[in-house]
N, C-alpha and C positions, 0 to 999 in steps of 0.2 A: 273204789276211786270216786271222788266227789269233786266236781268243778266248783270253783269259788269265784266271786266277783270282788270288786273293791267298792267301798263306800267312802265318800270324800277323798277319792283318789288313793287312799292309803290303807284303810282298814279292811281286813279280810272279812267278807260276809258270806254266810252259808245258809241254806234253808234248814230249819230245825222243826221237828214235829214234837208237839207237846201233848201229853196225855193221849197219844195215839190218834188225835182228832184234828188238831189245829196246827197248820204249818205256817211259820213266820220266819222272817229273816233276822238272824243274829250275827253279831261279830264274834270272832275268835280272839279272846283277850287273855293271854297267858299270865298277865299281871293282875287279873281281877281277883284271884284267890278263890272265889266261889262263883258258880254260874249265877246269872241274874236274869229275871224276867221283869218286864215293865209293869207298873201299877195297873195300866189298862188291861194287860193280858191276865194279870192276877185276878182282877175283878171279873173278867170274862170266864175264867176257870172257877170262880167262886172259891179260891183258895184262902185259907185262914193263916194269919200270922201266928207262928208257933213260939218264936223266941226272937231275940235280937243278938246280932254279932257286932263286936267292936274291934276294928282294926285300925291300922295306921297307913296313911298315904305316904308317898316317898318324901314329902316335905316334913313329915313328922306329926301332923295334926291327926287326932283321932276322928274316925268316922263310924257312925253306928248305922247298921243296915238291918231292917226287919227280915226275918227268915220265915219261909213257908215251905211246905212239902207238896210236891206235885207227883202224880202217879208215874209219869215216865217222861224221858227226854231222849230224843233220837236225832242223830246226825249221820246221814248216809246209812251204812249198814250197822252202825254202832248205836246201841240203846242201853239206857240205864233205868231202873225202876226205883220208886220211892225216893226221889231226889230232893235234897235240900237246896233251895235257891234263895238268893237275895231278891228283894223286891225294891225297885228303884224307878224313879221317873226318868225314863230313857230320853225324853224330849229335852231334859236339862243337859244331859251329856252329849246328845247328838241331835240337836234341833233341826227340823226340816227334813229328817230322813224317815224311812219306814222300819227302822231297826227296833225290834221288840225285846232284845235281850243280849246277853253275852254268854259265850261258852268259855269256861275256864279249863285249866289243866286237869281238874278233877275228872273231866269227861274222858281223859286219855291216860289216867293213872295206871290202868291195867292193860291197855291196848296201845302198842307202838303205832305212831302215825307220822307220816312225812309230809312236809309242806314243799311242794314243787312250785316255786314262785314263777319259774320260766313258763311253765305250761298251765299255771293257775289251777292246780288240782291238789286235793288232799288225798293221800294214799294210806289206807289202813293195811299195815304190814302183817304178813304171815311169818311163821318161824323161818321158812326158807328165804323169803325176800329180805327179812331182817338180817339173816346171816350174810346175805350177799351185800347188803348195805355196809355191814361191819367190815367185810373183807376189802371193799373198794374205797371206803371213806375214812375220815378221821374220827376216832372215838374220843369223846371228851367227857370226863366225869362231871356231874353236876351235884350240887348240894340241894336236897329237898328241904323246903321251909314249910313245916306243917304246924298250923295254929288252929286247933279245933277243926271246923269244917273247911278251913282255908288251906290251899296248896299253892306254893310258889317254888321257883327253882333259881339257883344262882350258878352262873357260868364263869369259869376262870379265863380272863384275858390278860394280855401283857401290852402295856402302853409303849409308845415309841421311846420313852425314857428308860424302859426296862422294868418299870414298876408293875407289880402283879396286883390285879384288881379282881374283885368278885362282883359280877354284874347280875342284877336281877333280869331275867329274860321276860320282856314285856312287849307282846305283839299289839298291845293297846297304845304303844308309843311308836314314834317314827324315828326320831334322831337318836344318835348315840349320846347318852346323857352321863355326865360325870359330876361328882361333887366339885364345887368351885375351888376347893383346896388344891386340886391338880393343875389349876391355871399357872401357879408359880413354877412348878417343876417343868411344865410344858412351855414355859417362857411366853405366856400369853398375857398381855396387859389389857385390863378392862377399859383403858382409855384409847387403845389402838383404833385407828379408823377402819381396820379390818374386822373389828368386833362390834356386833350390834347388841345393844343393851335394851332389854324390854322389862318394864315394871307393870304389874297389874295384880288382879285377883283371880284365883281359879274359881271353878263352879261352886266350891264350898264357901267362898268368901275369904279364903286365906291369901294374904299378900305374898307376892314373890318378886324376886329380881333374877332375871335370866340373861345369860350372855351366849351369843351365837357366833361361831366362827369355824373355820376349817383348821384341822390339825395336821401338820406335816409328819411324814413318817408312817410306819406300819403299826397297825393294831392287830395283834396276833392271837389266834385261838390257842389258848393254853401254851403260848410261847412258840407255836409251830410256824416256822418261816414260810412254809408252803401254803398255809391257810391264814392269810392275812389280807387286810384291806388298807389302802393308802388314801391320802387326801380326804380323810373322814370329816363329814360335817358333824360338829359336836355342839351340844347345849350344856352349859355349866350352870349349876344352881346349888344352893345349900340344901342338901338332902340327908336322909338318915343312912343311905347306902353309899358304897364306893361309886355306884352308877347303875344305869339301866341300859340294856341293849335292845333296840327296836328293829323295825323292818328295814331301815336304810342299811343296816349292817347285815341282818339275817338273809335278806333276799338275794344277796350275792352268792348264796349257796343253796343246795337242796338240803333241807334240814329235817332230821329225824329225831323225834322225842321217844325215848325208850325209858320211861320213868320207873318201871318195875326193876330195872337194872341200874338206876341212878346215872343215866348217861344221855348225851345227845350225840348224834353222828352227823358229820358234815361232809358233803360231796361237792366237788367242783362241777360246774356246767361245762 
């Protein structure tokens, strides 16, 4: 069991030990694809860039990240050796914080872990505790998205309209994010006074248009009426996925990631 804190009021932050010597604060970002260390930490470790990885952000533009190998990465009782990590200027992503990296789902691909938002702890599950989670909670199948060293997952949700969507699970995001095409079926007008429009550029310089509003009706986990949320705050944007599900939705449950069995388990508080 590992206590966690929040950075910027929303991002889960945990202590991480790198190469068995240096302990820094990282955020847990299931949408990151690969774990990341800061340029500053890479220089401190004297790590060498081995190759580069090209991936896509949710808005579709490509982003290239240098990759390096570090001796080990440890979070709580969980440790991995000879780990490939991205190297990025974390001050661009999270300015004014002491965050030195991101932990991705790769850290948990062989070890089931639960996020207890209410008590602010990560729980590394045993076979016995995982069986208990399965018995008491809702088991939902997830699709693993593996692209080279990158690992992501997609969770099935059902919108208030009955539409089935496949959502990337992204603890690096806060709002429930949907492709803007769903605004029509959800009867949301971009010009409504209840909708806030925001235009700008992200940290890569890519221009975006985003719409923020609340959506009436239940958003259901895999269509299950007993595991749903209402009056969801949603951001709409033109993206390459149906949508992304972040902390605002996830934190309403105790959430278990059991990736070796291609599933998540949700429990009510």
